[in-house]
Backbone as JSON, one array per atom type, in Angstrom:
{
  "sequence": "MSKKKLSERKGDKGIPGGVLYIVAMPIGNPEDITLRGLKILGQVDRIAAEDTRNTRRFLARHNIKSRLISFHEHNEHKRVNEILKKLKDGESIALVSDAGTPSVSDPGYRLVKGAIGEGVKVVPVPGVSAPIAALSVSGLPSDSFTFAGFLPKTRGKRIARLAQLADETGTIIFYDSPKRVLRLVGEIIEEMGDREGVLCREMTKPYEEFIRGNLSEIQAELKSRSQVKGECTLLVSGGREKKSARLETVRNEIIEGLKNKDAKPSLLAKEIAKKNSLTKKSVYEELLKLQGGV",
  "N": [[75.88, 95.19, 85.22], [77.09, 97.5, 88.07], [79.44, 99.45, 88.42], [80.19, 100.02, 91.36], [79.03, 97.8, 92.55], [81.01, 95.84, 91.5], [83.16, 96.32, 92.68], [82.41, 95.97, 95.37], [82.03, 93.1, 95.75], [82.97, 90.27, 97.22], [85.42, 87.8, 97.04], [85.83, 84.17, 97.65], [88.2, 83.44, 98.73], [89.14, 85.67, 100.62], [89.98, 88.03, 99.34], [89.08, 90.58, 97.43], [86.64, 90.25, 95.01], [85.82, 89.78, 91.29], [88.01, 91.4, 90.53], [90.82, 92.43, 88.57], [94.05, 91.46, 88.7], [97.32, 92.62, 88.04], [100.07, 91.02, 87.84], [103.75, 91.18, 88.33], [106.29, 89.1, 87.37], [109.27, 86.84, 87.86], [112.06, 87.74, 85.87], [114.07, 85.85, 85.17], [116.04, 84.76, 87.66], [114.07, 83.02, 90.08], [113.77, 83.89, 92.65], [112.9, 86.42, 92.39], [110.57, 87.49, 93.18], [107.64, 89.44, 94.53], [106.59, 89.48, 97.97], [103.86, 90.31, 98.28], [102.92, 89.73, 95.71], [103.14, 86.64, 95.86], [101.31, 86.25, 97.47], [98.94, 87.2, 96.23], [98.67, 85.53, 94.12], [98.1, 83.12, 95.23], [95.83, 83.48, 96.52], [93.95, 84.18, 94.49], [90.93, 83.37, 92.2], [91.65, 82.5, 89.97], [94.15, 82.28, 87.52], [95.56, 83.83, 84.94], [97.75, 82.62, 82.48], [100.49, 83.08, 80.27], [101.91, 81.08, 79.3], [101.21, 77.86, 80.41], [102.46, 75.95, 81.45], [105.29, 76.59, 82.17], [104.33, 78.32, 84.39], [102.98, 76.8, 85.93], [105.16, 75.12, 86.81], [106.45, 77.26, 88.4], [104.66, 77.87, 90.35], [104.5, 75.67, 91.56], [106.78, 75.45, 93.01], [106.56, 77.33, 95.2], [103.94, 76.07, 96.62], [101.52, 76.86, 95.56], [98.28, 76.52, 94.44], [96.41, 77.55, 92.76], [93.85, 77.8, 90.24], [94.49, 77.67, 86.64], [94.26, 79.61, 83.15], [94.95, 79.61, 79.96], [96.47, 82.31, 78.66], [97.75, 83.85, 75.93], [99.49, 85.23, 72.74], [98.17, 84.05, 70.98], [95.87, 83.31, 71.24], [94.24, 85.31, 72.28], [92.51, 87.4, 71.63], [90.06, 85.76, 71.61], [90.06, 84.63, 74.16], [89.87, 86.91, 75.98], [87.11, 87.88, 76.34], [85.92, 85.72, 77.48], [87.18, 85.9, 80.12], [86.73, 88.4, 80.76], [84.29, 87.86, 81.61], [83.91, 86.09, 83.59], [85.33, 87.63, 85.64], [83.16, 89.41, 85.87], [81.37, 87.75, 86.63], [82.4, 87.75, 89.34], [84.95, 86.48, 90.13], [88.04, 86.62, 90.93], [90.92, 87.29, 89.34], [94.24, 86.76, 88.38], [96.67, 87.96, 86.12], [99.54, 86.88, 84.57], [103.03, 86.94, 83.17], [105.18, 85.31, 81.18], [107.79, 86.36, 81.9], [108.55, 89.09, 83.83], [106.91, 92.09, 83.75], [103.07, 91.94, 82.97], [101.6, 92.56, 79.61], [103.61, 94.45, 78.88], [105.17, 94.7, 76.09], [104.31, 92.25, 75.85], [101.2, 89.88, 76.08], [98.12, 91.11, 76.88], [97.35, 94.14, 76.94], [94.87, 93.9, 75.54], [93.11, 92.92, 77.34], [93.29, 94.34, 79.64], [92.4, 96.73, 78.76], [90.05, 96.03, 78.17], [88.77, 95.17, 80.46], [88.89, 97.72, 82.13], [86.84, 99.2, 80.55], [84.69, 97.84, 81.17], [84.03, 98.37, 83.67], [85.57, 96.94, 85.37], [87.57, 96.61, 88.07], [91.07, 97.23, 87.79], [94.26, 95.96, 89.29], [97.62, 96.79, 89.92], [100.18, 94.64, 90.78], [103.21, 95.42, 91.29], [106.8, 94.72, 90.1], [109.6, 93.03, 89.08], [110.95, 94.24, 85.95], [112.14, 94.24, 82.91], [113.07, 96.16, 81.38], [113.4, 98.45, 83.46], [114.86, 97.25, 84.9], [117.5, 96.86, 83.58], [117.78, 99.5, 82.65], [118.98, 100.42, 85.02], [121.32, 99.4, 85.79], [122.55, 100.07, 83.44], [124.37, 102.52, 83.29], [123.97, 104.46, 81.49], [121.96, 107.78, 80.74], [119.11, 108.12, 82.94], [117.24, 109.64, 83.44], [115.51, 110.31, 81.53], [113.72, 108.14, 79.05], [112.83, 106.09, 76.56], [111.05, 103.1, 75.72], [111.2, 101.27, 73.24], [110.96, 98.41, 72.58], [110.26, 95.5, 70.89], [111.35, 95.71, 67.35], [109.49, 96.15, 64.07], [109.29, 93.17, 61.93], [109.81, 93.41, 59.34], [112.27, 94.66, 57.41], [112.32, 97.28, 56.0], [110.2, 98.55, 57.49], [111.3, 98.58, 60.1], [113.56, 99.93, 60.06], [112.15, 102.41, 59.13], [111.25, 102.95, 61.52], [113.41, 103.19, 63.33], [114.47, 105.17, 62.24], [112.37, 107.41, 63.29], [113.31, 107.06, 66.15], [115.69, 108.37, 66.21], [115.95, 110.73, 66.66], [115.25, 110.72, 69.25], [116.12, 112.42, 72.43], [116.65, 110.97, 75.19], [117.47, 107.94, 76.65], [117.5, 104.84, 74.95], [115.29, 101.93, 74.84], [115.39, 98.61, 73.75], [114.32, 95.76, 72.86], [115.32, 92.32, 71.42], [115.71, 89.14, 69.86], [118.12, 86.61, 70.4], [119.51, 85.73, 68.46], [119.14, 87.47, 66.33], [119.74, 89.68, 67.43], [122.21, 90.99, 66.63], [121.88, 91.64, 64.12], [120.15, 93.67, 64.82], [122.08, 95.58, 65.87], [123.85, 96.42, 64.06], [121.9, 97.58, 62.38], [121.21, 99.85, 63.82], [123.5, 101.24, 64.01], [123.71, 101.98, 61.59], [121.54, 103.72, 61.13], [121.51, 105.52, 63.35], [123.78, 106.19, 64.04], [127.37, 105.63, 65.47], [126.56, 105.04, 68.41], [126.83, 105.5, 72.26], [126.13, 101.95, 73.96], [124.69, 99.69, 75.59], [124.3, 96.29, 75.86], [122.23, 94.01, 77.44], [122.36, 90.68, 78.62], [120.62, 87.7, 79.25], [119.65, 88.5, 81.95], [119.47, 88.37, 85.43], [119.97, 85.76, 85.71], [122.28, 82.65, 86.12], [124.27, 83.28, 84.0], [124.32, 85.71, 83.64], [125.29, 88.62, 81.63], [126.83, 91.87, 80.53], [127.42, 93.88, 77.92], [129.57, 96.39, 77.36], [130.0, 99.71, 75.54], [130.86, 101.47, 72.69], [128.52, 101.15, 69.98], [129.77, 99.87, 67.87], [131.89, 98.6, 69.13], [130.23, 96.91, 70.65], [129.04, 95.43, 68.56], [131.33, 94.06, 67.2], [132.21, 92.51, 69.46], [129.98, 90.65, 69.32], [130.07, 89.4, 66.95], [132.46, 88.3, 67.12], [131.39, 85.83, 68.09], [130.48, 82.34, 68.23], [127.99, 82.2, 68.63], [125.04, 83.75, 70.27], [123.2, 83.92, 72.67], [120.38, 83.23, 75.44], [118.01, 85.92, 76.6], [117.75, 89.07, 75.34], [118.27, 92.68, 75.89], [118.64, 95.68, 75.01], [120.43, 98.52, 75.08], [120.58, 102.24, 74.2], [122.3, 105.14, 73.83], [120.51, 108.31, 73.76], [120.09, 110.83, 71.2], [122.39, 113.67, 71.19], [121.35, 116.28, 70.71], [118.4, 117.95, 69.41], [117.04, 117.06, 66.18], [117.45, 119.57, 64.45], [118.96, 121.26, 65.78], [121.31, 120.11, 65.67], [121.69, 119.15, 62.93], [122.33, 121.54, 61.81], [124.64, 122.46, 63.21], [126.43, 119.97, 61.97], [126.47, 121.05, 59.38], [127.98, 123.51, 59.5], [130.46, 122.36, 59.97], [131.27, 120.47, 58.19], [131.51, 122.63, 56.31], [133.72, 124.11, 57.43], [135.51, 121.76, 57.18], [135.45, 121.28, 54.49], [136.85, 123.25, 53.72], [139.52, 123.14, 53.69], [141.36, 122.41, 51.21], [142.74, 120.02, 50.82], [141.42, 117.78, 52.05], [139.66, 114.9, 52.35], [136.79, 113.97, 51.28], [135.44, 111.46, 51.7], [136.79, 110.67, 53.98], [136.41, 112.97, 55.92], [133.63, 113.1, 56.27], [133.3, 110.72, 57.43], [134.64, 111.29, 59.85], [133.11, 113.35, 60.93], [130.47, 112.36, 61.43], [131.18, 110.38, 63.47], [131.87, 112.16, 65.55], [129.55, 113.37, 65.83], [127.49, 111.21, 66.58], [126.27, 110.22, 64.19], [125.24, 108.68, 61.12], [127.59, 107.87, 58.64], [126.79, 107.74, 56.14], [124.42, 109.77, 56.12], [125.74, 112.2, 56.76], [127.73, 112.42, 54.58], [126.02, 112.61, 52.57], [124.86, 115.28, 52.9], [127.19, 116.32, 52.91], [127.67, 116.52, 50.31], [125.73, 117.95, 49.03], [126.5, 120.46, 50.13], [128.93, 120.76, 48.99], [129.27, 122.11, 46.46], [129.04, 124.76, 47.06], [130.74, 126.05, 48.54]],
  "CA": [[76.45, 95.44, 86.72], [77.44, 98.54, 88.26], [81.03, 99.29, 88.98], [80.15, 99.57, 92.82], [78.65, 96.54, 93.01], [81.84, 94.83, 91.17], [84.32, 96.35, 93.4], [82.3, 95.36, 96.74], [81.66, 92.03, 95.86], [83.85, 89.88, 97.99], [85.37, 86.53, 96.66], [85.95, 82.83, 98.35], [89.75, 83.1, 99.44], [89.59, 86.3, 101.31], [90.36, 88.87, 98.78], [87.83, 91.39, 96.51], [86.23, 89.2, 93.75], [85.92, 90.7, 90.43], [89.24, 92.0, 90.15], [92.25, 91.24, 87.74], [95.34, 91.75, 89.25], [98.55, 92.63, 87.0], [101.02, 90.41, 88.5], [104.88, 91.13, 87.8], [106.64, 87.62, 87.52], [110.76, 87.07, 87.72], [112.69, 87.71, 84.31], [115.07, 84.9, 85.46], [115.87, 84.39, 89.07], [112.86, 82.87, 90.5], [113.4, 84.42, 93.94], [112.64, 87.86, 92.09], [108.9, 87.87, 93.11], [107.41, 89.87, 95.77], [105.6, 88.64, 98.86], [102.46, 90.38, 97.79], [102.8, 88.86, 94.49], [103.14, 85.57, 95.95], [100.08, 86.28, 98.22], [97.88, 87.38, 95.33], [98.8, 84.23, 93.24], [97.76, 81.85, 96.28], [94.3, 83.84, 96.79], [93.12, 84.48, 93.57], [90.42, 82.31, 91.97], [92.08, 81.54, 88.73], [95.53, 82.74, 87.18], [95.53, 83.8, 83.35], [99.23, 82.89, 82.02], [101.16, 82.93, 79.09], [102.32, 79.48, 79.31], [100.46, 77.51, 81.73], [103.57, 74.75, 81.98], [106.09, 77.43, 82.84], [103.35, 78.85, 85.34], [102.57, 76.13, 86.7], [106.33, 75.16, 87.53], [106.82, 78.2, 89.2], [103.53, 77.63, 91.61], [104.73, 74.37, 92.19], [107.78, 75.89, 93.98], [105.85, 78.12, 96.28], [103.15, 75.55, 96.94], [100.45, 77.19, 95.03], [97.55, 75.54, 93.44], [95.29, 78.26, 92.16], [93.75, 77.39, 88.83], [95.41, 78.26, 85.53], [93.93, 79.23, 82.53], [96.04, 79.97, 79.16], [96.37, 83.47, 77.85], [98.74, 84.11, 74.94], [99.28, 86.01, 71.73], [97.64, 83.25, 69.97], [94.5, 83.13, 71.71], [94.11, 86.62, 73.39], [91.07, 87.88, 71.2], [88.97, 84.56, 72.28], [90.3, 84.6, 75.87], [89.5, 88.6, 76.58], [85.66, 87.82, 76.67], [85.89, 84.51, 78.57], [87.9, 86.09, 81.16], [85.78, 89.29, 81.67], [82.8, 87.25, 81.99], [84.12, 85.61, 85.0], [85.55, 88.61, 86.27], [81.93, 90.25, 85.95], [80.69, 86.99, 87.41], [82.63, 87.94, 90.7], [85.89, 86.08, 90.18], [89.14, 87.36, 91.13], [91.77, 86.57, 88.36], [95.65, 87.46, 88.2], [97.21, 87.9, 84.93], [101.03, 86.92, 84.38], [103.6, 86.95, 81.5], [106.34, 84.17, 81.26], [108.73, 86.56, 82.57], [108.2, 90.57, 84.07], [105.45, 92.61, 83.97], [102.21, 91.49, 81.77], [101.22, 93.93, 78.89], [104.7, 95.2, 78.51], [105.58, 93.79, 75.24], [103.26, 90.63, 76.19], [99.68, 90.01, 75.83], [97.37, 91.86, 78.2], [96.97, 95.01, 76.77], [93.59, 94.26, 75.09], [92.33, 92.45, 78.28], [93.12, 95.34, 80.84], [91.57, 97.98, 78.49], [88.53, 95.76, 77.92], [88.08, 95.49, 82.02], [88.55, 98.78, 82.41], [85.72, 99.62, 79.57], [83.42, 97.25, 81.65], [84.21, 98.83, 85.09], [85.96, 95.95, 86.69], [88.43, 97.0, 88.9], [92.55, 96.67, 87.71], [95.08, 96.53, 90.41], [98.7, 96.4, 89.72], [101.03, 94.04, 91.72], [104.44, 95.46, 90.56], [107.81, 93.82, 90.82], [110.27, 92.99, 88.17], [110.37, 94.96, 84.58], [113.62, 93.85, 82.41], [113.71, 97.3, 80.84], [114.11, 99.13, 84.23], [116.55, 96.55, 85.58], [118.62, 97.04, 82.48], [118.19, 100.99, 82.99], [119.04, 100.91, 86.29], [122.59, 98.98, 85.87], [123.38, 100.64, 82.24], [125.44, 103.63, 83.28], [123.41, 105.73, 80.44], [121.08, 108.47, 81.49], [117.87, 107.19, 83.26], [116.22, 110.57, 83.88], [114.37, 110.28, 80.35], [114.01, 107.33, 78.25], [111.67, 105.45, 75.52], [110.94, 101.73, 75.83], [110.92, 100.71, 71.88], [110.42, 97.11, 72.68], [110.5, 94.66, 69.57], [110.95, 96.42, 66.19], [108.91, 95.25, 63.48], [110.02, 92.11, 61.33], [110.46, 93.75, 58.19], [113.38, 95.66, 57.19], [111.7, 98.62, 55.7], [109.32, 99.31, 58.83], [112.48, 98.53, 61.1], [114.38, 101.25, 59.37], [111.62, 103.84, 59.33], [110.78, 103.05, 63.12], [114.62, 103.59, 63.54], [114.65, 106.81, 62.06], [111.83, 108.1, 64.26], [113.57, 106.94, 67.25], [116.95, 108.58, 65.78], [116.04, 112.21, 67.19], [114.98, 110.72, 70.85], [117.37, 112.53, 73.15], [116.71, 109.89, 76.08], [117.95, 106.24, 76.57], [116.38, 104.07, 74.0], [115.56, 100.8, 74.9], [115.26, 97.64, 72.49], [114.38, 94.08, 72.77], [115.48, 91.45, 70.45], [115.95, 87.82, 70.17], [119.67, 86.36, 70.36], [119.35, 85.53, 66.64], [118.6, 88.56, 65.36], [120.36, 91.35, 67.95], [123.88, 91.62, 65.85], [121.82, 92.74, 63.25], [119.58, 95.23, 64.99], [122.77, 96.34, 66.79], [124.1, 97.08, 62.96], [120.73, 98.73, 61.69], [120.9, 100.98, 64.69], [124.33, 101.87, 63.47], [123.42, 102.71, 60.04], [120.29, 105.03, 61.1], [121.8, 106.34, 64.41], [125.25, 106.38, 64.1], [127.93, 104.61, 66.75], [126.39, 105.56, 70.01], [127.2, 104.32, 73.32], [125.13, 101.15, 74.06], [124.63, 98.45, 76.42], [123.49, 94.75, 75.87], [122.17, 93.04, 78.61], [122.17, 89.29, 78.25], [120.36, 86.68, 80.59], [119.65, 89.25, 83.16], [119.24, 87.97, 87.16], [120.37, 84.3, 85.68], [123.67, 82.44, 86.18], [125.14, 83.68, 82.87], [124.12, 87.29, 82.96], [126.5, 89.63, 81.39], [126.32, 93.18, 80.15], [128.6, 94.16, 77.13], [129.12, 97.82, 77.63], [130.79, 100.29, 75.19], [130.19, 101.91, 71.3], [127.97, 100.22, 69.41], [130.64, 99.17, 66.83], [132.49, 97.63, 70.0], [129.32, 95.61, 70.9], [128.83, 94.73, 67.24], [132.33, 93.39, 67.15], [131.92, 91.47, 70.17], [129.05, 89.51, 69.14], [130.57, 88.95, 65.45], [133.51, 87.3, 67.53], [131.3, 84.81, 68.9], [130.12, 81.5, 67.37], [126.22, 82.24, 68.84], [124.5, 84.3, 71.16], [122.15, 82.9, 73.63], [119.44, 84.3, 76.1], [116.92, 87.25, 76.54], [118.52, 90.39, 74.92], [118.0, 93.6, 76.16], [119.73, 96.63, 74.24], [119.96, 100.03, 75.74], [121.44, 102.64, 73.21], [121.97, 106.39, 74.3], [119.96, 109.32, 73.16], [120.72, 111.85, 70.59], [123.13, 114.46, 71.91], [120.3, 117.81, 70.88], [117.27, 117.71, 68.59], [117.75, 117.36, 64.77], [117.42, 120.59, 63.48], [120.47, 122.12, 65.89], [122.27, 118.8, 64.89], [122.4, 119.73, 61.51], [123.54, 123.15, 61.53], [126.39, 121.91, 63.61], [127.14, 119.43, 61.1], [126.64, 121.63, 58.19], [129.24, 124.19, 59.49], [131.75, 121.49, 60.51], [131.28, 120.4, 56.87], [131.7, 123.66, 55.4], [135.13, 124.34, 57.84], [136.37, 121.06, 56.69], [136.02, 121.42, 52.98], [137.8, 124.85, 53.55], [140.93, 122.34, 53.46], [141.31, 121.62, 50.06], [143.04, 118.15, 50.46], [140.7, 116.95, 53.15], [138.89, 113.56, 51.37], [135.08, 114.19, 51.49], [135.09, 110.61, 52.73], [137.25, 110.86, 55.32], [135.72, 114.16, 56.32], [132.46, 112.73, 56.47], [133.43, 109.53, 58.66], [134.96, 111.79, 61.23], [132.29, 114.18, 61.4], [129.69, 111.33, 61.75], [131.63, 109.83, 64.54], [131.76, 113.16, 66.56], [128.22, 113.89, 65.99], [126.63, 110.04, 66.54], [125.47, 110.34, 62.97], [125.78, 107.75, 60.18], [128.64, 108.57, 57.77], [126.16, 107.92, 54.65], [123.7, 110.83, 56.21], [126.6, 113.11, 56.72], [128.31, 112.32, 53.09], [124.77, 113.15, 51.41], [124.92, 116.5, 53.57], [128.37, 117.18, 52.42], [127.82, 116.63, 48.66], [124.98, 118.98, 48.95], [127.24, 121.74, 50.29], [130.49, 120.93, 48.42], [129.32, 122.68, 45.31], [128.67, 126.14, 47.58], [132.28, 125.94, 49.3]],
  "C": [[76.97, 96.55, 86.86], [78.81, 98.42, 88.84], [80.99, 99.15, 90.63], [79.88, 98.6, 93.0], [80.05, 95.4, 92.39], [82.71, 95.1, 92.02], [83.81, 95.98, 94.97], [82.18, 94.18, 96.82], [82.93, 91.07, 96.39], [84.01, 88.0, 97.26], [85.94, 85.25, 97.65], [87.18, 82.96, 99.27], [90.29, 84.17, 100.21], [90.13, 87.56, 100.66], [88.92, 89.39, 97.9], [87.7, 90.39, 95.56], [86.01, 90.49, 92.54], [86.74, 91.85, 90.22], [90.27, 91.63, 89.47], [93.43, 92.17, 88.18], [96.71, 91.48, 88.12], [99.61, 92.18, 87.77], [102.62, 90.26, 87.89], [105.56, 89.62, 88.19], [108.1, 87.66, 87.47], [111.12, 86.82, 86.28], [113.65, 86.58, 84.51], [115.2, 84.27, 86.65], [114.39, 84.46, 89.7], [112.39, 83.41, 92.06], [113.05, 85.59, 93.66], [111.17, 87.77, 92.36], [108.87, 88.33, 94.65], [106.45, 89.07, 96.44], [104.19, 89.02, 98.57], [102.03, 89.68, 96.74], [102.34, 87.51, 94.68], [101.89, 85.37, 96.64], [99.07, 86.36, 97.36], [97.78, 86.27, 94.44], [98.0, 83.0, 94.15], [96.33, 81.92, 96.54], [93.65, 83.91, 95.73], [92.36, 83.58, 92.97], [90.86, 81.58, 90.61], [93.51, 82.99, 88.37], [95.55, 82.48, 85.54], [97.34, 83.86, 82.88], [99.32, 82.28, 80.8], [101.59, 81.77, 78.79], [102.45, 78.72, 80.58], [101.82, 76.64, 82.1], [104.57, 75.45, 82.74], [105.61, 78.07, 84.41], [103.27, 77.83, 86.4], [103.86, 75.37, 87.74], [106.74, 76.31, 88.69], [105.96, 78.24, 90.49], [104.05, 76.94, 92.4], [105.77, 74.63, 93.42], [107.6, 76.35, 95.44], [104.94, 77.48, 96.76], [101.72, 76.05, 96.69], [99.48, 76.58, 94.24], [96.25, 76.41, 93.0], [95.34, 77.54, 90.78], [94.17, 78.22, 87.62], [94.19, 78.16, 84.37], [94.9, 80.05, 81.43], [95.74, 81.15, 78.37], [97.72, 84.14, 77.29], [98.38, 85.01, 73.63], [98.14, 85.25, 70.63], [96.14, 82.95, 70.16], [93.6, 84.35, 72.66], [92.88, 87.07, 72.94], [89.93, 86.82, 71.86], [89.17, 84.78, 73.65], [89.57, 86.07, 76.81], [87.88, 88.37, 77.05], [85.36, 86.83, 77.64], [86.36, 85.06, 79.92], [86.96, 87.22, 81.95], [84.43, 88.83, 82.16], [82.95, 86.71, 83.38], [84.53, 86.57, 85.91], [84.23, 89.24, 86.94], [81.12, 89.39, 86.93], [81.14, 86.79, 88.84], [84.21, 87.31, 91.29], [87.15, 86.91, 90.34], [90.32, 86.58, 90.19], [93.03, 87.57, 88.57], [95.85, 87.28, 86.87], [99.0, 87.97, 85.07], [101.56, 86.69, 83.13], [104.62, 85.64, 81.99], [107.45, 84.83, 82.2], [108.63, 88.4, 82.58], [107.14, 90.79, 84.18], [104.28, 92.39, 82.62], [102.07, 92.88, 81.15], [102.2, 94.55, 78.54], [105.56, 94.43, 77.17], [105.33, 92.31, 75.09], [102.09, 90.95, 76.09], [99.14, 90.57, 77.31], [96.85, 93.06, 78.06], [95.21, 94.96, 76.76], [92.69, 93.76, 76.56], [92.36, 93.58, 79.49], [92.23, 96.35, 80.09], [89.85, 97.23, 78.33], [88.0, 95.63, 79.34], [87.84, 97.01, 82.5], [87.28, 99.57, 81.72], [84.87, 98.81, 80.19], [83.57, 97.49, 83.33], [84.82, 97.97, 86.08], [87.42, 96.73, 87.11], [90.23, 96.4, 88.58], [93.45, 96.92, 88.79], [96.6, 96.11, 89.71], [99.71, 96.0, 91.02], [102.46, 94.09, 91.03], [105.57, 94.53, 91.08], [108.33, 94.07, 89.69], [110.05, 93.45, 86.72], [111.75, 94.94, 83.97], [113.92, 95.54, 81.9], [114.07, 98.68, 81.86], [115.14, 98.62, 85.26], [117.51, 96.83, 84.58], [119.02, 98.46, 82.83], [119.0, 101.14, 83.81], [120.58, 100.44, 86.44], [123.29, 99.5, 84.56], [124.49, 101.55, 82.31], [124.84, 104.74, 82.24], [122.25, 106.49, 81.22], [119.72, 107.77, 81.9], [116.78, 108.39, 83.47], [114.84, 110.75, 82.59], [114.82, 109.11, 79.59], [112.83, 106.66, 77.08], [111.86, 104.04, 75.47], [110.59, 101.37, 74.17], [110.55, 99.3, 71.74], [110.92, 96.17, 71.48], [110.5, 95.57, 68.6], [110.16, 95.39, 65.23], [109.96, 94.35, 62.54], [110.6, 92.42, 60.13], [111.16, 94.76, 58.22], [113.15, 97.1, 57.19], [110.88, 99.27, 56.88], [110.49, 99.37, 60.04], [113.25, 100.11, 61.04], [113.66, 102.4, 59.71], [111.27, 103.87, 60.9], [112.25, 104.11, 63.79], [114.92, 105.22, 63.27], [113.88, 107.81, 62.63], [112.53, 108.16, 65.41], [115.0, 107.79, 67.32], [117.28, 110.14, 66.71], [115.51, 112.18, 68.87], [116.37, 111.3, 71.67], [117.43, 112.05, 74.47], [117.18, 108.84, 75.87], [116.87, 105.85, 75.8], [116.6, 102.82, 74.63], [114.83, 99.48, 74.29], [114.93, 95.87, 73.27], [114.61, 93.24, 71.53], [115.98, 89.92, 70.81], [117.46, 87.66, 70.03], [120.19, 86.28, 69.03], [119.33, 86.67, 65.68], [119.36, 90.22, 66.13], [121.25, 91.69, 67.25], [123.11, 92.36, 64.85], [120.71, 93.96, 63.43], [120.8, 96.15, 65.34], [123.58, 97.1, 65.21], [123.21, 97.93, 61.92], [120.69, 100.21, 62.44], [122.28, 102.06, 64.33], [124.52, 102.85, 62.23], [122.42, 104.07, 60.18], [120.78, 106.02, 62.26], [123.25, 106.84, 64.46], [126.02, 105.63, 65.33], [128.03, 105.37, 67.9], [126.81, 104.66, 71.2], [125.96, 103.51, 73.54], [125.8, 100.31, 75.45], [123.8, 97.5, 76.2], [123.33, 94.07, 76.99], [121.5, 91.35, 78.52], [121.76, 88.53, 79.43], [120.54, 87.43, 82.23], [119.02, 88.5, 84.53], [119.8, 86.34, 86.75], [121.76, 84.2, 85.72], [124.7, 82.88, 85.14], [125.0, 84.88, 82.47], [125.37, 87.79, 82.93], [125.73, 91.04, 80.41], [127.57, 93.6, 79.52], [128.5, 95.82, 76.67], [130.22, 98.5, 76.41], [130.0, 101.0, 73.54], [129.4, 100.81, 70.92], [128.52, 98.98, 68.71], [131.65, 98.23, 67.82], [131.49, 96.22, 70.66], [129.22, 94.81, 69.81], [129.89, 93.55, 67.0], [132.45, 92.08, 68.31], [131.2, 90.23, 69.83], [129.54, 88.97, 67.75], [131.6, 88.14, 66.03], [132.98, 85.79, 68.01], [130.26, 83.84, 67.78], [128.22, 81.45, 67.38], [126.22, 83.04, 70.11], [123.25, 83.63, 71.74], [121.46, 83.97, 74.53], [118.74, 85.41, 75.94], [117.87, 88.57, 76.13], [117.86, 91.89, 75.21], [119.02, 94.76, 75.67], [119.41, 97.94, 74.7], [121.06, 101.01, 74.82], [121.41, 104.54, 74.05], [121.51, 107.44, 73.52], [120.76, 110.35, 72.28], [121.19, 113.04, 71.54], [122.17, 116.19, 72.03], [119.35, 117.21, 69.58], [118.04, 117.86, 67.22], [118.23, 118.49, 64.24], [118.78, 121.57, 64.12], [121.58, 121.06, 65.45], [122.93, 119.22, 63.59], [122.58, 120.67, 61.18], [124.5, 122.95, 62.09], [127.26, 121.07, 62.61], [127.31, 120.36, 59.97], [128.03, 123.0, 58.49], [130.33, 123.77, 60.2], [132.0, 120.89, 58.96], [132.1, 121.53, 56.05], [133.27, 124.08, 55.9], [135.88, 123.3, 57.21], [136.51, 121.15, 55.27], [136.64, 122.92, 52.52], [139.39, 124.12, 52.94], [140.65, 121.72, 51.87], [141.71, 120.08, 49.47], [142.6, 117.3, 51.39], [139.85, 116.01, 52.02], [137.84, 113.76, 51.8], [134.99, 112.7, 52.11], [135.31, 110.27, 53.99], [136.35, 111.89, 56.33], [134.42, 113.87, 57.1], [132.43, 111.55, 57.42], [133.9, 110.12, 59.88], [134.04, 113.01, 61.8], [131.01, 113.43, 61.96], [130.04, 110.82, 62.9], [131.18, 110.9, 65.69], [130.25, 113.35, 66.51], [127.17, 112.44, 66.43], [125.88, 110.26, 65.52], [126.07, 109.17, 62.02], [126.58, 108.67, 59.01], [127.84, 108.99, 56.44], [125.03, 109.37, 54.95], [124.75, 111.95, 56.03], [127.53, 113.23, 55.32], [127.11, 113.06, 52.37], [124.85, 114.76, 51.53], [126.08, 117.21, 52.89], [128.27, 117.34, 50.86], [126.67, 117.77, 48.21], [125.64, 120.34, 49.04], [128.4, 121.87, 49.59], [130.35, 121.81, 47.41], [129.2, 124.3, 45.84], [129.75, 126.83, 48.39], [133.12, 126.31, 48.34]]
}
């Protein structure tokens, strides 16, 4: 079927058929849905939802009765072809996630890619996005940022990913579960140093909270609690300069510090690491390399 025929076909509810709509959903407050989003959800032939129970409750609140089909990480491979067939047969379908914008750390990428490959029109219906919402109130630089999302489950892969991100100069945005976020903060401190950060918890919900400060301060606050609840988005300030330039600066500071024969290497490394948002371990290793030549 040609792209032209797909785009021109009309559905039964007044909107074009054969179109995949990517509809952003609220991340907490149910009122954070656009008027256009509600209109599309009410007019499409079918809604592909990450959790049909959650989506059905939301739709009932707005008296929307569109048909639902489950689409989540466990059935994504199977459902993609089914949904593509319905789209090519002329149905209009909206893709939604449990919260926020679909395909951003949620199922949907393969469906969008498949639809594009089949000549199916894909239309964004923008709205809430947790990373952007968090960035907008973080107080951290927003002109450049990296969305890291959820890190790998195994420690080795997480540390390797953090090492890659360490040289990013823009703000870095992470997702993690409330049970693992304390571990994440600790690992970031180990690999990137004690940078400025903001932990956004339960955004747009009644118990919304923003914990601000250096990562060590956020870490201490989390440790003081018996448990952490709710969805967590962690923002971390970027590196101050590129690795090569920062390394040269650190080396010069180490050399100057070692000129003081009474200076304790461990304390010197700690001071330089804090000043340059680096780990004490990395600075101490560099200090040992240079110590013999001073």
